[in-house]
Phi, psi and omega in degrees: 000137180292148177286129176258129177268122178265117179273121178284123179279127179270123181281127179273112177272140177211180180268135174278166180299322181295318179296321179296317180297320179296317180298318179297318181296318179296315180298319180295320179296315179295321179295318179297318179296318179295320179296318180295321177296317178298316179298321178297318179295316179296318179294320178298319178295321179294317178296319180297317179295320179294319178298315179298322179298313180294323181295316178297319179300316180294316181299314179295317180297317181294325177297317179293317179299314180299319180298323178291311189290318184289345177256017179300140181227147178280103176217123179285131181224151173282148180265351184088359179256115183296339181283345179282109180268335184259110179272134184227167175273339183218123177251126181210142180150182186286340181261355184289130178059025178056039183285146173287342176234214173282155176227165180215146182214133183200176176255147177224153178270176169087015177275106188296132175219083186304124178056020180054036181282335182272147183281061179201169180275164172275352173266129183253128174267122189224153179210162178228143179207168172249124179218126179055042179062026175240138168275113186249143174252126178245141175213154182243152180288339181228145182293330177263115188277132176275143180305129179089355180290132180262134180280160167286150188225135177232142173268118182270311180222147174256164177058049178252131181269321184203164180219134179212163184223151166228161188229139181259121174215070188070356173189161180280131176230157186270342181229158178229116186242002180294133185282326192238004184228141173267157181291169178282338179199157179227132173256125180249127179241123178244127175262109184258142178291337183265323188238008178073222185272122177249126180239138172224139177244129181244127175271127185253151176285149176298129180207126181221142176288127179285137177285000000 
């Protein structure tokens, strides 16, 4: 009998359609998970940068506010409004500086003017108000305001809802009506959309207008 050669048939293995679909589904799931993780990391970084920005803004603003308040001095000044009959050393309240909340206006010492070369006083008239959800600092080149004079304006903080004050005179009071004396201390409360209620207390030097 002739020898018969039996050829072994090699089975060709491949992927079925179902296996390919499963692999695609797994790959898509992993890709989606990786994308979500990446988005989370990017969002976290963005929130962190935004937080740092607001924190720096608050720190700079508070330093400037503190510098103004601790150098407050009792000096009677005109406001530039002819209707104001009562001249005071400190103006504070809801109508001051056309504030959307409470506002405050006073004089402070320490505005450097070397050899009096600049056309301004060393006393700075400064005020704070809330306008368009901004805590704004206003100041004038001269302590006595001329009618129609416009102040210089700085934005200290953004996204501010309200501003209020209390005054220390052996106890906390909500208003200050003394004509010739500044309080012993002032509490400033800022309501921020980012950080809630911010409070600062400033201790003031004794200062009274001499008769």
